[in-house]
C-alpha positions in Angstrom: -69.3 186.6 97.1 -69.4 182.8 97.5 -66.6 181.0 99.2 -65.5 177.6 98.4 -63.1 175.2 100.4 -61.4 173.0 97.9 -60.1 169.7 99.2 -58.4 167.7 96.5 -56.0 164.9 96.1 -55.3 161.6 94.5 -57.8 158.9 94.2 -58.1 156.9 97.4 -56.3 159.6 99.5 -59.1 159.9 102.0 -60.7 163.3 100.7 -64.3 162.4 101.3 -63.8 160.8 104.6 -61.9 163.9 105.7 -64.7 166.3 104.7 -67.4 164.1 106.3 -65.6 164.2 109.6 -65.2 168.0 109.3 -69.0 168.5 108.8 -69.9 165.9 111.5 -67.6 167.2 114.1 -67.1 170.9 113.4 -70.0 172.4 111.4 -73.8 172.2 111.7 -74.2 171.7 108.1 -72.5 172.2 104.7 -72.6 171.4 101.1 -70.2 169.2 99.2 -69.8 169.7 95.4 -68.3 166.6 93.8 -65.6 167.6 91.3 -65.3 164.3 89.7 -65.7 163.7 85.9 -67.3 160.2 86.5 -69.5 160.7 89.4 -71.8 162.8 87.2 -73.0 159.6 85.5 -76.0 157.8 86.7 -75.7 154.1 87.3 -71.9 154.2 87.6 -71.6 154.0 91.4 -69.1 151.3 92.3 -66.4 152.0 89.8 -66.4 155.9 90.4 -66.4 155.3 94.1 -69.5 157.5 94.6 -70.6 158.2 98.1 -73.6 156.2 99.4 -77.2 157.3 99.0 -77.3 158.1 102.7 -74.1 160.1 102.5 -75.3 162.1 99.5 -78.4 163.1 101.5 -76.6 163.7 104.8 -73.8 165.9 103.4 -75.9 167.7 100.7 -73.8 166.4 97.7 -74.1 168.2 94.4 -73.0 167.2 90.8 -73.6 163.5 91.4 -76.0 161.5 89.0 -76.9 164.2 86.6 -76.5 162.6 83.2 -77.0 159.2 81.5 -74.0 157.1 80.7 -74.6 157.6 76.9 -74.1 161.3 77.2 -70.7 162.7 76.3 -70.4 165.1 79.3 -67.5 167.7 79.1 -65.8 170.4 81.1 -68.2 173.1 79.5 -71.2 171.0 80.6 -69.9 170.8 84.1 -69.0 174.4 84.5 -72.4 175.5 83.4 -74.2 173.3 85.8 -71.6 174.1 88.6 -72.3 177.8 88.1 -76.1 177.3 88.6 -75.4 175.2 91.6 -73.2 177.7 93.3 -75.6 180.6 92.6 -78.5 178.7 94.1 -76.8 177.6 97.3 -78.2 179.6 100.1 -77.0 178.3 103.4 -76.0 181.0 105.8 -72.4 180.7 106.7 -72.3 177.0 106.0 -69.1 176.0 104.2 -69.2 174.9 100.6 -66.6 172.2 99.9 -65.4 171.3 96.5 -64.2 167.8 96.7 -62.5 165.6 94.1 -59.5 164.5 92.3 -60.3 165.6 88.8 -57.5 168.3 88.5 -58.6 169.6 85.2 -62.1 170.3 86.5 -60.8 172.0 89.7 -58.4 174.1 87.6 -61.2 175.1 85.3 -63.5 176.2 88.2 -60.8 178.3 89.6 -59.4 179.9 86.5 -62.0 179.3 83.7 -61.4 177.7 80.3 -59.9 179.2 77.1 -62.1 180.8 74.5 -62.7 178.6 71.5 -64.4 181.2 69.4 -61.7 181.1 66.8 -61.9 177.4 66.4 -62.9 176.1 63.1 -65.7 173.8 64.2 -66.1 171.8 60.9 -62.4 171.3 60.6 -62.3 170.2 64.4 -64.9 167.6 63.8 -63.1 166.3 60.7 -59.8 166.1 62.6 -61.5 164.4 65.5 -62.9 161.6 63.2 -59.6 161.2 61.6 -57.8 160.8 64.9 -60.4 158.1 66.1 -59.8 156.3 62.8 -56.1 156.4 63.5 -56.7 154.8 66.8 -58.4 151.9 65.1 -55.5 151.6 62.6 -52.4 152.5 64.8 -53.6 152.1 68.5 -54.0 154.7 71.1 -50.3 154.4 72.2 -49.1 155.8 68.8 -51.3 159.0 69.2 -50.2 159.4 72.9 -46.4 159.3 71.8 -47.3 161.8 69.1 -48.8 164.1 71.7 -45.7 163.7 73.9 -43.6 165.1 71.0 -46.1 168.0 70.2 -47.1 169.0 73.7 -45.2 167.4 76.5 -46.7 169.4 79.2 -50.3 168.2 78.3 -49.1 164.6 77.6 -47.5 164.3 81.1 -50.9 165.1 82.9 -53.2 163.2 80.6 -54.2 159.7 81.2 -52.5 157.8 78.2 -55.2 155.4 78.2 -58.1 157.9 77.9 -58.5 158.2 74.2 -61.0 161.1 74.4 -58.4 163.3 76.3 -55.5 162.4 74.0 -57.6 163.1 71.0 -58.8 166.4 72.4 -55.3 167.7 73.0 -54.2 166.6 69.5 -57.4 168.0 67.9 -56.7 171.4 69.5 -53.4 171.5 68.2 -54.2 170.5 64.6 -57.1 172.8 64.4 -55.5 175.9 65.9 -51.8 175.3 65.4 -51.3 175.9 69.1 -50.5 173.7 72.1 -53.5 172.8 74.4 -51.1 173.6 77.3 -50.6 177.1 75.9 -54.2 177.8 75.3 -55.2 176.8 78.7 -53.2 179.8 80.1 -55.7 182.2 78.2 -58.7 181.4 80.3 -61.9 183.2 81.4 -63.4 182.5 84.8 -67.0 181.5 84.9 -68.0 182.9 88.3 -66.3 185.1 90.9 -65.7 183.4 94.3 -63.1 183.3 97.0 -61.5 180.0 98.0 -59.0 178.2 100.1 -57.3 175.1 98.7 -56.1 172.0 100.5 -54.6 168.8 99.2 -54.4 165.5 101.1 -50.9 164.6 101.8 -50.4 160.9 101.9 -47.4 158.5 101.5 -47.2 156.9 98.1 -46.9 153.4 99.6 -50.0 154.0 101.7 -51.8 155.5 98.7 -51.0 152.5 96.5 -52.1 150.2 99.2 -55.3 152.0 99.5 -55.8 151.8 95.7 -55.2 148.0 95.7 -57.7 147.5 98.6 -60.3 149.7 96.9 -60.2 147.8 93.6 -60.6 144.6 95.5 -63.5 146.0 97.4 -65.2 147.3 94.2 -65.2 143.8 92.8 -66.6 142.4 96.1 -69.3 145.0 95.9 -70.3 144.0 92.3 -68.4 146.1 89.8 -68.7 143.4 87.1 -72.5 143.3 87.6 -72.6 147.1 87.3 -70.7 147.1 84.0 -73.0 144.3 82.7 -76.1 146.4 83.4 -74.5 149.4 81.6 -73.6 147.3 78.6 -77.3 146.1 78.5 -78.2 149.9 78.1 -76.3 149.8 74.8 -73.8 152.4 76.0 -71.0 152.6 73.3 -67.5 151.8 74.5 -66.3 155.1 72.9 -68.6 157.1 75.3 -66.8 159.4 77.7 -68.3 157.4 80.7 -66.8 154.1 79.4 -63.3 155.6 79.2 -63.1 155.6 83.0 -60.5 153.2 84.6 -62.3 150.0 85.7 -65.3 150.4 83.3 -63.2 150.1 80.0 -61.2 147.2 81.3 -64.3 145.3 82.5 -65.9 145.8 79.2 -62.9 144.3 77.5 -63.1 141.4 79.9 -66.8 140.8 79.5 -67.3 141.5 75.8 -63.8 140.7 74.2 -62.8 138.0 76.7 -59.3 139.7 76.5 -57.9 138.6 79.9 -58.4 136.4 83.0 -60.2 137.7 86.0 -56.9 138.1 87.9 -55.3 139.9 85.1 -58.4 142.3 85.0 -58.0 143.1 88.6 -54.2 143.7 88.3 -54.5 146.0 85.2 -57.1 148.1 86.9 -54.9 148.4 90.1 -51.9 149.3 87.8 -53.7 151.9 85.8 -55.3 153.4 88.9 -51.8 153.7 90.5 -50.6 155.4 87.4 -53.5 157.7 87.3 -52.8 158.6 91.0 -49.3 159.5 90.0 -50.5 161.9 87.3 -53.0 163.4 89.8 -50.1 164.1 92.1 -48.1 165.7 89.3 -51.0 167.9 88.4 -51.6 169.1 92.0 -47.9 169.9 92.4 -48.2 172.7 89.8 -50.1 174.9 92.2 -49.7 175.9 95.8 -52.0 174.0 98.1 -52.0 173.7 102.0 -51.0 170.1 102.3 -52.9 168.3 105.1 -53.0 164.9 106.8 -56.1 163.3 108.6 -54.6 164.4 112.0 -54.8 168.0 110.9 -58.6 168.1 111.0 -58.9 170.4 114.0 -56.5 173.0 112.6 -58.3 172.9 109.2 -61.6 173.4 110.8 -60.4 176.4 112.6 -58.9 177.8 109.3 -62.2 177.3 107.5 -64.2 179.1 110.3 -61.9 182.0 110.1 -62.2 182.0 106.3 -65.9 182.2 106.5 -65.8 185.0 109.1 -63.6 187.2 107.0 
């Protein structure tokens, strides 16, 4: 049975740096599987905070740069590829790290996804189109508030600015008559594996400061130029890739001239901080070993024991 070490946490909490140091200082090799819903997209490097090309090679990263930005990648796509990746990793006694902050993906890897065989597919498509039309007419906030009334548990962990996620939860409810949060509890695991799970423990003020610095660095590194190049590829704003924080706002700035440059940076910082709060809420739902950077030696020892057992 394969074994996976999950290291998760909010965006900008230091997950990747922690794992890089683990591999460099305590293990001869290893594999890092990115559990990030946006790092799967090609050409979207800066805004998704991808590891560098050198880091991808050095640390054997998987699940990065696997689809075009125009492809509406979803959890089923991710799990199918993830299963194939795990089954084909053959590094004797080397740790497999699952690293990322997309809680829904991590949750789905561990416990599976619910069976949608009873879904009325035609009705689902019809409902989805109607919901997107309502966004055009009423705005996304109206639909988010509707979801909050229908399924508070889902609404509290969904990015209220992510139209795809909001629509998905409403679509499931109107198509099945059941809450998305309830259906998630009836899940089927895709692959058997053993795991231990850690979460980066970081003070909120430090986390927010890290986020603000990261956003500034993204712009210094050419985020606007990256978004311009994606726009030239004719990627539709409604594509999943363009719903990512940073890309959507830059699109509005570049195409719709909807805000000043300083306003653009501030709104991305604010939305990223809010996203981090939701990530922390998500990860609090499950037991993890909470770790800080200074715990690295202890964590390395635990991982070695885990792989010996």
